[in-house]
DOLO-829887 format. One line per 8 residues: number of its first residue (from 1); their letters; for each residue x, y, z of N, C-alpha, C, CB. Coordinates in steps of 0.2 Angstrom, whole numbers, plus 5000, padded with zeros to 4 digits. Atoms other than C-alpha are relative to their C-alpha. Glycine has a CB too. Example, Ala and Ser with C-alpha at 12.3 -4.5 7.8 and 13.67 -1.06 7.14 Angstrom:
BEGIN
1> as> 5004 4994 5000 5062 4978 5039 5004 5006 5000 4995 5000 5006 | 4996 4994 4999 5068 4995 5036 4996 5005 5003 5002 5002 4993 .
This chain:
BEGIN
1> mksntsvl> 5004 5005 4999 4902 5015 4962 4993 5001 4998 5000 4997 5007 | 5007 4999 5001 4885 5023 4961 4999 5001 4992 4998 5007 5003 | 5001 4999 5007 4888 5028 4942 5000 4993 4997 5006 5004 4998 | 5001 5006 5003 4891 5010 4938 4993 4997 5001 5006 4995 5002 | 5006 5002 4998 4876 5005 4947 4994 5003 4996 4999 5001 5008 | 5006 4997 5004 4865 5018 4939 5000 4998 4993 5001 5008 5001 | 5000 5002 5007 4871 5013 4922 4997 4993 4999 5007 5000 4997 | 5002 5006 5000 4867 4995 4925 4992 5000 5002 5003 4995 5005 .
9> lsvavail> 5007 4999 4998 4850 5000 4933 4996 5003 4994 4999 5004 5007 | 5003 4997 5006 4846 5011 4918 4999 4995 4995 5004 5006 4998 | 5001 5005 5005 4849 4997 4906 4995 4994 5002 5007 4996 4999 | 5005 5004 4998 4839 4985 4917 4993 5002 4999 5001 4998 5007 | 5007 4997 5000 4824 4997 4918 4998 5001 4992 5000 5007 5003 | 5002 4999 5007 4825 5000 4899 4998 4993 4997 5006 5003 4996 | 5002 5007 5003 4825 4981 4895 4993 4998 5003 5005 4995 5002 | 5006 5002 4997 4811 4978 4908 4994 5004 4997 5000 5001 5007 .
17> gfivisvs> 5005 4996 5003 4801 4992 4900 4998 4998 4993 5002 5008 5000 | 5002 5002 5006 4803 4986 4883 4996 4993 5000 5007 4999 4996 | 5003 5007 4999 4798 4968 4888 4992 5001 5002 5003 4996 5005 | 5007 4999 4998 4782 4975 4897 4996 5003 4994 5000 5005 5006 | 5004 4997 5005 4777 4986 4883 4999 4995 4994 5004 5006 4997 | 5001 5004 5005 4780 4973 4870 4995 4994 5001 5007 4996 4998 | 5005 5005 4998 4770 4960 4879 4993 5002 5001 5002 4996 5007 | 5006 4997 4999 4756 4971 4884 4997 5003 4994 5000 5005 5006 .
25> ginipgqy> 5003 4997 5006 4754 4979 4867 4998 5008 5001 4994 4997 4998 | 5001 4993 4999 4753 4997 4875 5005 5004 4996 5001 5002 5008 | 4996 4996 5005 4759 5010 4863 5002 5007 5004 4996 5002 4994 | 4997 4995 4997 4770 5022 4873 5006 5003 4996 5002 4999 5008 | 4994 4997 5004 4782 5034 4864 5006 4999 5004 4999 5008 4998 | 4994 5001 4997 4800 5032 4867 5003 5005 5005 5005 4999 4995 | 4997 4994 4996 4804 5049 4875 4996 4999 5007 4998 5007 4997 | 5003 5001 4993 4791 5045 4889 5003 4994 5003 4992 4999 4999 .
33> lfvigala> 4996 5006 4997 4799 5028 4892 5006 5002 5003 5001 4994 4995 | 4994 4997 4997 4815 5037 4894 5000 5004 5006 5004 5004 4994 | 5001 4996 4994 4809 5049 4906 4997 4996 5006 4994 5006 4999 | 5002 5005 4995 4800 5035 4916 5006 4996 5003 4994 4996 4998 | 4994 5004 4998 4816 5025 4916 5005 5004 5004 5003 4997 4994 | 4995 4995 4996 4827 5040 4922 4997 5001 5007 5001 5006 4996 | 5003 4999 4993 4815 5044 4936 5000 4994 5004 4992 5002 4999 | 4999 5006 4996 4814 5026 4942 5007 4998 5002 4997 4994 4996 .
41> tglaiqfi> 4993 5001 4998 4833 5024 4941 5002 5005 5005 5004 5001 4994 | 4998 4995 4995 4835 5040 4951 4997 4999 5006 4998 5007 4997 | 5003 5001 4994 4823 5035 4964 5003 4993 5003 4993 4999 4999 | 4997 5006 4998 4831 5017 4965 5007 5001 5003 5000 4995 4994 | 4993 4999 4998 4848 5024 4967 5000 5003 5007 5004 5004 4995 | 5000 4997 4993 4843 5034 4982 5000 4995 5006 4994 5005 5001 | 5001 5005 4995 4839 5018 4991 5005 4994 5000 4993 4997 4999 | 4995 5005 5001 4854 5007 4985 5006 5002 5005 5003 5000 4993 .
49> pttkstnt> 4995 4998 4995 4866 5007 5000 5007 5000 4997 5001 4994 5006 | 4994 5000 5003 4883 5013 4996 5005 4996 5004 5002 5008 5000 | 4995 5004 4996 4898 5002 5001 5006 5004 5000 5001 4993 4997 | 4994 4996 4999 4913 5011 5008 5006 4995 4997 5001 5001 5008 | 4995 5004 5003 4928 5006 4998 5005 4998 5005 5003 5004 4994 | 4995 5002 4996 4940 4995 5007 5007 5000 4997 4998 4993 5003 | 4994 5000 5003 4958 4997 5005 5003 4992 4999 5005 5003 5006 | 4997 5007 5001 4967 4982 4997 5006 5000 5005 5002 5000 4993 .
57> seeantad> 4994 5001 4996 4981 4975 5007 5006 5004 4998 5002 4992 5001 | 4994 4996 5003 4994 4984 4996 4999 5007 5002 5001 4999 4993 | 5001 4993 4998 4986 5001 4999 5000 5001 5008 4993 5002 4998 | 4999 5000 4993 4985 4997 5018 5007 5000 5002 4996 4995 5003 | 4993 5001 4999 5003 4992 5018 5004 5006 4999 5003 4994 4997 | 4996 4994 5001 5009 5008 5010 4999 5006 5005 4998 5002 4993 | 5002 4994 4995 5000 5019 5023 5004 4998 5007 4993 5000 5001 | 4998 5002 4994 5008 5009 5037 5008 5001 5002 4999 4993 5001 .
65> fttatlyv> 4992 4999 4999 5027 5014 5035 5002 5007 4997 5004 4995 4997 | 4997 4993 5003 5037 5030 5032 5005 4998 4994 5004 5004 5006 | 4996 5001 5006 5046 5031 5016 5006 5005 5000 4996 5001 4993 | 4994 4997 5002 5063 5037 5010 5001 5001 4993 5006 4997 5004 | 4998 4999 5007 5068 5045 4994 5007 4999 4999 4997 5006 4997 | 4993 5001 5001 5084 5039 4987 5002 5004 4993 5002 4993 4999 | 4997 4997 5006 5095 5049 4975 5004 4994 4996 5004 5006 5001 | 4996 5005 5004 5102 5037 4961 5004 5004 4995 4996 4994 4997 .
73> gnlpyran> 4996 4996 5005 5116 5045 4951 5005 4995 4996 5004 5005 5004 | 4996 5003 5005 5128 5040 4937 4996 4994 4997 5006 4997 5004 | 5004 5005 5003 5114 5030 4929 5002 5000 4992 4992 5002 5001 | 4999 5000 5007 5117 5024 4911 4994 5004 4997 5000 4993 4998 | 5005 4996 5003 5107 5035 4899 4995 4995 4997 5003 5004 4995 | 5005 5005 5003 5099 5019 4891 4996 4997 5006 5004 4995 4996 | 5004 5003 4995 5092 5014 4908 4993 5003 5000 5003 5000 5007 | 5007 4998 4999 5073 5015 4910 4997 4999 5007 4995 4997 4994 .
81> emairtlf> 5003 5000 4993 5061 5016 4925 4999 4992 5002 4993 5003 5000 | 5001 5007 4998 5057 4997 4924 5007 4997 5002 4997 4996 4993 | 4993 5003 4998 5076 4992 4924 5002 5002 5007 5005 5002 4995 | 4999 4998 4994 5078 5003 4939 4996 4997 5006 5000 5008 5001 | 5004 5003 4995 5063 4997 4948 5001 4993 5001 4992 5000 4997 | 4998 5007 4999 5068 4979 4945 5006 4999 5004 5001 4997 4993 | 4994 5000 4996 5085 4982 4952 4999 5001 5007 5006 5005 4997 | 5001 4998 4993 5079 4991 4968 4995 4995 5003 4997 5007 5000 .
89> sehgkvis> 5005 5005 4997 5065 4978 4970 5003 4994 5003 4995 4998 4995 | 4996 5005 4997 5078 4965 4974 5002 5001 5007 5006 4999 4996 | 4998 4998 4993 5081 4975 4990 4995 5002 5004 5006 5005 5000 | 5005 4998 4997 5064 4979 4995 4994 5003 4996 5002 5006 5005 | 5006 4997 5004 5047 4987 4990 5002 5006 4997 4994 5000 5005 | 4999 4993 5004 5048 5001 4977 4994 5003 4999 5004 4999 4993 | 5006 4996 5001 5035 5014 4978 4999 5004 4994 4999 5004 5006 | 5000 4996 5006 5040 5025 4964 5007 5001 4997 4997 5007 5001 .
97> vrlmkdkh> 4994 4999 5003 5054 5028 4952 4999 5006 4995 5003 4994 4996 | 5000 4994 5005 5057 5045 4943 5007 5001 4997 4997 5006 5004 | 4994 4998 5003 5071 5047 4931 5000 5007 4997 5002 4994 4994 | 5000 4993 5002 5075 5065 4927 5002 5000 4992 5005 5004 5004 | 4999 4999 5007 5075 5071 4909 5001 5007 4999 4994 4998 4995 | 4999 4993 5002 5081 5087 4901 4993 5003 4997 5006 5001 4995 | 5007 4997 5002 5065 5098 4898 5001 5002 4993 4998 5005 5004 | 4999 4998 5007 5072 5104 4881 5001 4995 4995 5005 5005 5000 .
105> tgkrrgfg> 4998 5005 5005 5079 5089 4873 4996 4993 5001 5007 4998 5000 | 5003 5006 4999 5069 5075 4882 5005 4994 5002 4995 4998 4995 | 4995 5005 4999 5085 5065 4885 5001 4999 5008 5007 5001 4996 | 4999 5001 4992 5088 5057 4902 5007 5003 5002 5001 4992 5001 | 4995 4996 4997 5100 5066 4913 5005 4996 5004 4998 5006 5004 | 4995 5005 4997 5109 5051 4921 4999 5000 5008 5006 5003 4999 | 5002 5001 4993 5100 5052 4938 4993 5000 5001 5003 5006 5004 | 5007 5001 4999 5084 5049 4946 4999 4999 5008 4997 4994 4996 .
113> fvempeed> 5002 5001 4993 5074 5045 4962 4996 4994 5001 4997 5007 5003 | 5003 5006 4998 5068 5030 4970 4997 5000 5007 5004 4993 4999 | 5003 4999 4993 5055 5030 4984 4998 4993 5003 4993 5004 4999 | 5001 5007 4997 5055 5015 4996 4998 5001 5007 5007 4996 4999 | 5001 5000 4992 5050 5011 5014 5007 5001 5003 4997 4993 5002 | 4993 4998 4996 5064 5017 5026 5004 4995 5001 4998 5004 5006 | 4995 5006 4998 5071 5000 5031 5002 4997 4993 4996 4995 5003 | 4998 5003 5006 5071 4994 5013 5005 5005 4996 4994 4999 4995 .
121> aknaiaal> 4996 4996 5003 5079 5010 5007 5008 5000 5003 4998 5008 5002 | 4993 5001 4997 5094 5007 5020 5003 4994 4997 4999 5000 5007 | 4997 5006 5003 5096 4990 5013 5002 5001 4993 4995 4994 5000 | 4998 4998 5007 5096 4997 4995 5006 5004 5000 4994 5003 4997 | 4994 4996 5000 5109 5010 4999 5006 4996 5001 5000 5006 5006 | 4995 5004 4998 5120 4997 5007 5002 4995 4994 4999 4996 5006 | 4998 5005 5005 5119 4985 4993 5001 5003 4993 4994 4996 4999 | 5000 4997 5006 5118 4997 4978 5005 5006 4999 4993 5001 4997 .
129> neyefqdr> 4995 4995 5001 5130 5011 4981 5006 4997 4998 5001 5004 5007 | 4994 5002 5004 5145 5009 4970 4999 4993 4996 5006 4999 5005 | 5002 5006 5003 5136 4994 4962 5001 5001 4992 4993 4998 5001 | 4999 4999 5008 5141 4991 4943 4993 4998 4997 5005 4995 4998 | 5006 5001 5004 5125 4993 4933 5000 5002 4993 4994 5003 5004 | 4999 4999 5007 5126 4992 4914 5006 5004 4999 4994 5004 4998 | 4994 4997 5000 5144 4997 4915 5001 5007 5003 5002 5001 4992 | 5000 4993 4996 5141 5012 4927 5000 4998 5007 4995 5005 4998 .
137> slkvrean> 5000 5001 4993 5145 5013 4945 4995 5005 5003 5007 5001 5003 | 5006 4996 4998 5129 5019 4953 5002 5003 5007 4994 4995 5002 | 4999 4996 4994 5129 5032 4967 4993 5000 5003 5003 5008 4999 | 5006 5000 4997 5115 5029 4979 5000 5002 5007 4997 4992 5000 | 5000 4997 4993 5111 5039 4994 4993 5003 5001 5005 5006 5001 | 5007 4997 4999 5096 5047 5003 5000 5007 4997 4999 5000 5008 | 5001 4993 5004 5090 5062 4993 4999 5005 5005 4994 5000 4996 | 5001 4994 4996 5091 5079 5001 4994 5003 4998 5006 5005 4999 .
145> eraprndd> 5007 4997 5001 5075 5089 5003 5002 5006 4995 4998 5004 5006 | 4999 4995 5005 5073 5101 4988 4999 5007 5003 4995 4999 4994 | 5000 4993 4997 5077 5119 4993 4994 5004 4996 5007 5004 4999 | 5006 4996 5003 5062 5131 4990 5003 5004 4994 4997 5005 5005 | 4997 4997 5006 5064 5139 4973 4997 5007 5000 4998 4997 4993 | 5002 4993 5001 5064 5158 4971 5000 5002 4993 5005 5005 5004 | 5000 4999 5007 5057 5162 4954 5001 5008 4998 4993 4998 4998 | 4999 4993 5002 5058 5181 4955 5008 5002 5000 4996 5005 5005 .
153> nsen> 4993 4998 5001 5075 5188 4950 5003 5005 5004 5001 5002 4992 | 4997 4994 4996 5077 5201 4963 5004 4996 5006 4994 5004 5003 | 4996 5003 4995 5090 5198 4976 4998 5004 5007 5008 5001 4999 | 5002 4996 4994 5084 5202 4994 5005 4998 5005 4993 4998 5002 .
């Protein structure tokens, strides 16, 4: 917020300085005008009250509930995030959609995850598990927590 204000204030000071100099006929080099404008802007910004950003109703709503992550399997490879979001949105609020891709080929792997509020997730599971979507029978269930990954190859 302050950066936008400082840019606007700098422009205003520059325009005002140009008008004052043009009208008065005073001959002041540009670099001095720049320094004067920068100092004036810096001082003025110190006195501009900062407004605390308020949450939009959507931001406030997302913080007021617990979420559940759903595993969605047997997805058609041609399905994209928007198609899955649209399908799940019919059963509640969708917070995020992540479709998994092979890291070497970049092709979709046929499964993904949808994050929803807990109540909406229960509705989506009931409605969409075994649902025919683009000629595939979806598998929808609550996702399991990912096990911690052990990157070192030693067996302990």
